[in-house]
Structure formats: structure tokens, C-alpha cells
C-alpha positions in Angstrom: -129.7 4.1 -88.3 -130.0 6.2 -91.4 -127.3 8.8 -92.1 -129.9 11.6 -91.9 -130.9 10.4 -88.4 -127.2 10.3 -87.3 -126.7 13.9 -88.4 -129.9 15.0 -86.7 -128.9 13.3 -83.4 -125.4 14.6 -83.6 -126.2 18.2 -84.2 -129.4 20.3 -83.9 -129.9 23.4 -85.9 -130.2 26.6 -83.9 -133.2 27.9 -85.9 -136.3 26.5 -87.5 -135.3 25.7 -91.2 -138.5 27.3 -92.4 -137.3 30.8 -91.2 -136.0 33.2 -93.8 -132.6 35.0 -93.5 -134.4 38.2 -92.3 -136.0 36.4 -89.4 -132.6 35.6 -87.7 -128.9 34.9 -88.2 -127.8 31.5 -89.6 -131.4 30.6 -90.5 -130.7 29.2 -94.0 -128.2 26.5 -93.0 -127.4 23.0 -94.0 -125.4 20.2 -92.2 -123.3 18.0 -94.4 -120.7 15.3 -94.0 -117.1 15.8 -95.1 -115.7 12.3 -95.1 -115.2 9.9 -93.5 -113.2 8.7 -96.5 -110.0 10.5 -97.4 -107.7 9.5 -100.2 -104.6 11.0 -98.7 -102.4 10.0 -95.8 -104.1 12.2 -93.2 -106.3 9.1 -92.4 -110.0 8.6 -92.0 -111.7 11.7 -90.6 -115.3 12.7 -90.6 -116.3 16.4 -90.3 -119.8 17.4 -89.6 -120.0 20.8 -91.2 -122.9 23.3 -90.8 -122.7 25.7 -93.7 -124.6 28.8 -94.7 -124.0 29.2 -98.4 -120.3 28.8 -98.8 -119.5 29.8 -95.1 -118.7 27.2 -92.4 -120.8 28.1 -89.4 -119.9 25.1 -87.2 -117.5 22.2 -87.5 -117.5 19.0 -85.4 -114.6 16.5 -85.9 -115.7 12.8 -85.6 -112.8 10.4 -84.9 -112.4 6.8 -84.1 -112.5 5.2 -87.6 -108.9 3.9 -87.2 -109.0 3.0 -83.5 -106.4 0.3 -82.7 -106.2 0.3 -78.9 -102.4 0.5 -79.0 -102.0 1.8 -75.5 -104.2 -1.0 -74.1 -102.5 -3.7 -76.3 -99.1 -2.7 -74.9 -100.2 -3.8 -71.4 -100.3 -7.4 -72.7 -96.9 -7.2 -74.4 -93.4 -7.2 -73.0 -91.5 -3.9 -73.2 -89.6 -5.0 -76.2 -92.7 -6.3 -78.0 -94.6 -3.1 -77.4 -91.9 -1.2 -79.3 -93.4 -2.4 -82.7 -96.8 -1.0 -81.7 -95.3 2.5 -81.6 -94.4 2.3 -85.3 -98.1 2.2 -86.1 -99.2 5.4 -84.3 -97.7 8.1 -86.5 -97.0 5.8 -89.4 -95.4 8.6 -91.4 -92.7 9.1 -88.7 -92.3 5.7 -86.9 -88.7 6.3 -85.8 -89.8 9.4 -83.8 -92.3 7.2 -82.0 -89.6 4.6 -81.3 -87.3 7.2 -79.8 -90.0 8.6 -77.4 -90.9 5.1 -76.2 -87.3 4.0 -75.9 -86.3 7.0 -73.8 -89.3 6.4 -71.5 -88.4 2.7 -71.0 -84.7 3.6 -70.4 -85.8 6.1 -67.7 -87.9 3.4 -66.1 -85.0 1.0 -66.1 -82.6 3.7 -64.8 -80.1 3.3 -67.7 -80.3 6.7 -69.2 -76.6 7.5 -68.3 -75.5 4.2 -69.9 -76.5 5.2 -73.4 -73.4 5.8 -75.4 -72.8 9.1 -77.3 -72.7 7.1 -80.6 -76.3 5.9 -79.9 -77.4 9.4 -79.0 -75.9 11.0 -82.1 -77.3 8.2 -84.3 -80.8 8.6 -82.9 -80.6 12.4 -83.6 -79.6 11.7 -87.2 -82.4 9.3 -87.7 -85.0 11.4 -85.9 -84.1 14.5 -88.1 -84.1 12.4 -91.3 -87.5 11.1 -90.2 -88.7 14.7 -89.6 -87.7 15.7 -93.1 -89.4 12.6 -94.6 -92.5 13.3 -92.6 -92.6 17.0 -93.7 -92.1 15.8 -97.3 -95.2 13.6 -97.1 -97.1 16.5 -95.6 -95.9 19.0 -98.2 -96.6 16.7 -101.1 -100.1 15.7 -99.9 -101.0 19.2 -98.7 -100.0 20.7 -102.1 -102.0 18.0 -103.8 -105.0 18.8 -101.7 -104.8 22.4 -103.0 -104.3 21.4 -106.6 -100.5 21.5 -107.0 -99.6 18.0 -108.4 -95.9 18.6 -109.4 -94.9 19.2 -105.8 -96.2 15.9 -104.7 -94.1 14.0 -107.2 -90.9 16.0 -106.3 -91.4 15.5 -102.5 -91.8 11.7 -102.8 -88.7 11.6 -105.0 -86.6 12.9 -102.0 -88.5 10.9 -99.5 -87.5 7.7 -101.3 -83.8 8.6 -100.7 -84.4 8.8 -96.9 -86.4 5.5 -96.9 -83.4 3.9 -98.8 -81.2 4.9 -95.8 -83.6 3.4 -93.4 -83.7 0.2 -95.4 -80.0 0.1 -95.6 -79.5 0.1 -91.8 -82.5 -2.1 -90.8 -83.8 -4.0 -93.9 -87.1 -2.2 -93.5 -88.2 1.0 -95.3 -90.8 2.3 -92.8 -91.7 0.3 -89.7 -88.1 -0.2 -88.7 -88.2 -0.4 -84.9 -84.5 0.3 -85.2 -84.4 2.7 -82.2 -85.1 0.4 -79.2 -84.7 0.5 -75.4 -81.1 0.2 -74.6 -79.7 1.5 -77.9 -80.2 0.4 -81.5 -81.3 -3.0 -82.9 -78.0 -3.4 -84.8 -74.8 -1.5 -85.4 -74.6 1.0 -88.3 -73.5 -0.8 -91.4 -70.3 0.4 -93.3 -71.1 3.2 -95.7 -73.9 4.8 -93.5 -72.1 8.1 -93.3 -71.6 8.3 -97.1 -75.2 7.5 -97.8 -76.5 10.2 -95.5 -74.0 12.7 -96.8 -75.1 11.9 -100.4 -78.6 12.9 -99.4 -77.6 16.1 -97.4 -75.5 17.3 -100.3 -78.4 17.3 -102.8 -81.3 18.2 -100.6 -80.7 22.0 -100.3 -81.2 22.4 -104.0 -84.3 20.2 -104.0 -85.7 22.2 -101.1 -85.2 25.4 -103.2 -87.2 23.7 -106.0 -90.1 23.5 -103.6 -89.8 27.1 -102.7 -89.6 28.1 -106.4 -92.8 26.1 -107.0 -94.9 27.4 -104.1 -93.6 30.1 -101.8 -94.0 33.0 -104.2 -96.7 31.4 -106.4 -99.6 33.8 -106.5 -102.2 30.9 -106.6 -100.6 29.3 -103.6 -100.6 32.6 -101.7 -104.3 33.2 -102.4 -105.1 29.7 -101.1 -103.0 30.0 -97.9 -102.7 33.6 -96.9 -105.2 34.7 -94.2 -106.8 31.3 -94.4 -107.7 29.2 -91.2 -106.0 31.7 -88.9 -105.1 30.5 -85.4 -104.1 33.2 -82.9 -101.3 32.8 -80.5 -103.6 32.8 -77.5 -105.9 30.2 -79.0 -103.0 28.0 -79.9 -101.7 28.0 -76.3 -105.2 27.6 -74.8 -106.0 24.5 -77.0 -102.7 22.8 -76.2 -101.4 22.9 -79.8 -97.8 22.0 -80.3 -95.2 21.7 -83.0 -95.5 23.7 -86.3 -99.1 24.5 -85.5 -98.1 26.3 -82.3 -94.9 27.9 -83.9 -96.9 29.0 -86.9 -98.9 31.2 -84.5 -95.7 32.9 -83.3 -94.9 30.8 -80.1 -91.2 29.9 -79.7 -91.6 26.5 -78.2 -89.6 23.4 -79.2 -89.0 20.4 -76.8 -85.6 19.9 -78.3 -84.6 23.3 -76.9 -86.8 23.6 -73.8 -86.3 20.0 -72.5 -83.3 18.6 -74.5 -83.1 14.8 -74.9 -80.7 12.4 -76.6 -78.0 15.0 -76.8 -79.9 17.8 -78.7 -78.2 20.4 -76.4 -75.0 19.7 -78.3 -76.3 21.0 -81.6 -76.9 24.5 -83.0 -80.2 25.1 -84.7 -82.9 27.8 -84.9 -86.7 27.6 -84.2 -88.7 29.0 -87.1 -91.9 30.8 -86.1 -94.7 32.5 -88.0 -96.4 35.8 -87.3 -100.0 35.5 -88.6 -101.0 31.9 -87.7 -102.5 31.2 -91.1 -102.0 28.2 -93.5 -99.1 30.0 -95.2 -97.2 30.5 -91.9 -97.6 26.8 -91.0 -96.3 25.9 -94.4 -93.3 28.2 -94.2 -92.4 27.0 -90.7 -92.2 23.4 -91.9 -90.2 24.4 -94.9 -87.7 26.2 -92.7 -87.7 23.3 -90.2 -86.4 21.0 -92.9 -83.4 23.3 -93.4 -82.7 23.2 -89.6 -83.0 19.4 -89.6 -80.5 19.2 -92.3 -78.2 21.4 -90.3 -78.5 19.1 -87.3 -77.8 16.0 -89.3 -74.6 17.5 -90.7 -73.4 18.4 -87.3 -74.2 15.0 -85.9 -72.5 13.3 -88.8 -69.4 15.5 -88.3 -69.1 14.6 -84.6 -70.4 11.0 -84.8 -68.3 9.1 -82.2 -67.4 5.4 -82.1 -68.6 3.1 -79.4 -71.2 0.4 -78.6 -74.6 0.5 -80.2 -76.4 -0.7 -77.1 -75.9 -1.0 -73.4 -74.0 -3.9 -72.0 -76.5 -4.7 -69.2 -77.1 -8.5 -69.6 -80.6 -8.2 -68.0 -81.7 -6.0 -70.9 -79.4 -6.7 -73.9 -79.3 -10.1 -75.6 -76.0 -11.7 -76.3 -74.4 -11.2 -79.8 -75.6 -13.5 -82.4 -72.2 -15.1 -82.9 -72.3 -16.3 -79.3 -75.7 -18.0 -79.7 -74.4 -20.5 -82.2 -71.5 -21.6 -79.9 -72.8 -21.2 -76.4 -75.8 -23.0 -74.7 -75.8 -20.3 -72.0 -76.0 -17.5 -74.5 -78.8 -19.3 -76.3 -80.8 -19.7 -73.1 -80.1 -16.1 -72.2 -81.4 -15.0 -75.6 -84.5 -17.3 -75.3 -85.5 -16.1 -71.9 -85.0 -12.4 -72.7 -87.3 -12.5 -75.7 -89.9 -14.8 -74.3 -90.1 -13.5 -70.8 -88.8 -10.0 -71.2 -87.0 -7.8 -68.6 -88.6 -6.5 -65.5 -88.1 -2.8 -64.7 -88.4 -1.8 -61.0 -91.7 -0.5 -59.7 -92.2 3.1 -60.7 -93.2 5.4 -63.5 -91.5 7.4 -66.2 -92.5 10.4 -68.4 -90.5 11.6 -71.4 -91.5 14.3 -73.9 -90.0 14.7 -77.4 -90.5 16.9 -80.4 -91.9 14.7 -83.2 -92.6 16.2 -86.7 -96.2 16.8 -85.6 -95.4 18.4 -82.3 -95.0 17.3 -78.7 -95.0 13.5 -78.4 -94.8 12.2 -74.8 -94.8 8.7 -73.4 -95.9 7.8 -69.8 -95.1 4.4 -68.5 -96.0 2.7 -65.2 -94.2 -0.4 -64.0 -95.6 -2.8 -61.4 -92.4 -4.8 -61.4 -93.6 -7.3 -64.0 -92.4 -7.9 -67.6 -95.4 -6.0 -69.0 -96.2 -2.3 -68.7 -98.9 -1.7 -66.1 -100.0 1.4 -68.0 -98.8 3.1 -71.2 -100.2 6.4 -72.2 -99.1 8.5 -75.2 -99.6 12.2 -75.5 -100.0 12.4 -79.3 -99.6 15.8 -81.0 -102.2 15.0 -83.7 -104.9 14.5 -81.2 -104.3 17.8 -79.5 -103.8 19.7 -82.7 -107.0 18.3 -84.3 -109.2 20.0 -81.6 -108.2 23.5 -82.9 -109.5 22.7 -86.4 -113.1 24.0 -85.7 -111.6 27.2 -84.3 -109.6 27.6 -87.5 -112.2 26.9 -90.1 -115.4 28.2 -88.6 -116.3 31.5 -90.3 -114.2 30.6 -93.3 -115.2 29.2 -96.7 -116.1 25.6 -97.3 -113.4 25.5 -100.0 -110.7 26.4 -97.4 -111.6 23.5 -95.1 -109.2 21.1 -96.9 -106.4 23.8 -96.6 -107.0 24.0 -92.8 -106.9 20.2 -92.4 -103.7 19.9 -94.3 -102.0 22.7 -92.5 -102.2 21.0 -89.1 -100.7 17.7 -90.5 -102.8 15.2 -88.6 -102.2 11.5 -88.7 -105.4 9.6 -87.7 -103.4 6.6 -86.6 -101.9 8.7 -83.9 -105.3 10.3 -83.1 -107.1 7.0 -82.8 -104.4 5.0 -81.0 
């Protein structure tokens, strides 16, 4: 089918195109495609935009170009195998996905109380470092979308330092699957604390550099102030979460409202905006990086010793040093990774605060080694639906600013 026919079948103009402007409102309109290609990390999104001159009259998001079927695929995998699928949802913040999934599996297994404080503190450190890394990708690409190239280069400079830490503990820079059901894939290597402290010591000055480049920059203010405004009532009605919701003035953070993994032990603030525009959503994320740094420093200061995974033999494989000298340990390892463990019949639901917003995982067990059902409440999917509300009535040139300000990842939308 030709592209013109697709557009015609997808959206019908309200008025006859032969009418003049005086014969009715929105008579002289045009429907155009924005996308589906996108050179940045947001993913592949198509927007059907109806414009009148430079004004956006109607916007229809078209998703599905990155559909992976992750939730359905998980039903054919063991609980341990399904972990690696979660890395591919929000591929800019894979450790946040690992954490939400692992907490849900642990609740299903009934081992939540067996997770050591060391594991909980380590998970918080990694989740907050991942939040900073995710916000750095967002800030760099968002600024690049609006023409600020220097910020992109600076942000990726600091992100590399965080990825070096992830590589140091797991051997992998991005899709680590390091946080797993029952604890961590491996114990923290010597020197972990020093590498994290080296980052936390230089990052405040680097964050100030970003502020110096953008926060009071007159061009940046003109491109973001009073642009793509989302009211508090609309943000709540559409189910927006994360910085999108907080940018509209709603004080809501899962880490505070429903604490998990020991977040109740740490002191941090919840930054909120007041106008709900692109600038407020920008500033909320900038301030969130400061708070994440504060949490990381507290967790490092109080990081306890202890096991890095539960000792339940039905869930945890034997140490590798035992496998080489014990046939029983080798058989145990083989059966655990080929057959998997079998949670009791039941269901579990866990919600977390990912860098994009509320990330929740719902699991149903029928007593087998495979999830009967896995459903993910992804924040990008919910936040994307507010985009038309934000950009309709604004200028075509501001559409990119609106898209960037909600920080969507289409891998999470199309899961």
C-alpha cells in the first residue's frame, strides 16, 4: 500500500481541503510523517502529524517498529533465562530492569527476607549509578536534538566512567544481568568501593558544567520554557510517572512511597517542577542526578559484609570451586541451569522507580520451571501516550523538544 493511502486510512481530515481558512477552522491542513526513523537512542517512532502552517493540530504516535515479544518469550524460558530478556527492554538502563524482575521472582519464591543487606546496598548503588548513566544519555541526546552538541560529548564522557564500573564487576559494559534472583551473579571484586568513590568525587563538578552550559543559557531557555506543557491533572489522568509526572509538580517516587531493596534507609529528596514544561522536566532530571549521587555515597559508607546470594540450594548453584572437585556439585549445577527452579503456584507484583518512571513486573507461577505469565508495566509506554496532549497546539519545531523531554525508549514501549 502506498504511503499516501496509509496516511489517508489512518487519519481523515475534518474539512474538505478545497475550503479556505475563512470557511472554517483548520481548513488549510496537511498530514505528514515524522519518522519512523530516528538517529538517536529514543528508538524507532513514527508520528502522524496534522499541521496548519507551523502549528500541530493533531498528533498520533505509531509504535511497534521494535516489537520483540519479550513478555511472551519469557513464558518459554526458565526464570533465570528470562533475566537476560529484561536487559533488552530499557536498554539504556538494563540494571534497573534486572532489579525489578529479580524482586518479583524473589517474592514469588518467598525469599525476600533472605536477601542480605550487602546485596540490598549493592543493588541500590548499581541502580542509582544506572539512573545517572540513563539521565546522561537522555541529557546528551536531548541537548543534541535541540542543537547543543557540546553537552552530548561531555555527558558521554561521564557515562563511560559508569560503564567502566559495570564492566569491572561483571565483565560486560551494558547488558550485565548482574542483579539476579537470589542476589548477585558474582561477589563484588576488590577495589569496587574505590572505583565508585573515584566517580562520585569528580561528578559534582561535571554536573555543574552541564548547568553552566544549559540551565541559564538564553537559547536553551527559549527552546524549553513554556514548551510542551503538561498540567498536573493531565499527568495524573494519563498515568504518567517518573520525571514526567514530577516535572508537572506531583511528588511521587516509588522509592519513597513503596520502598524496596532498603531504600527506606537512605536520605534523599524528590525534585519536582512547577510549570510542567520541557525546562521543568530537564531540571528535575538534573536534580535527580544529585540525589542519586547522595544515595550512592550513603550506601557506600554503610556497605556491609556478607554473602552475595542466598544459600538456598534449590535456587543457588554451588560455588565454581566445588564443581571441579565434586560430582554432586556438578550435577546440581547442571540440573539447576538446564531445568531451572520451580516457584510455588502463585503470583507476585513488584513496582520500582526506574530512570524513566514506574517499572513494575507481574509474574504468575503455575508450579513449573517457566513463568506462566509475565507482564511488565513499562514507564515509557505510559509516558508516550501524553505526547499528543503536550505537543498539540504547539509549533512543529517544538515536537522534537517534547519527545526528548519524556525520555522514551522504544525497546521498552514495544516489548
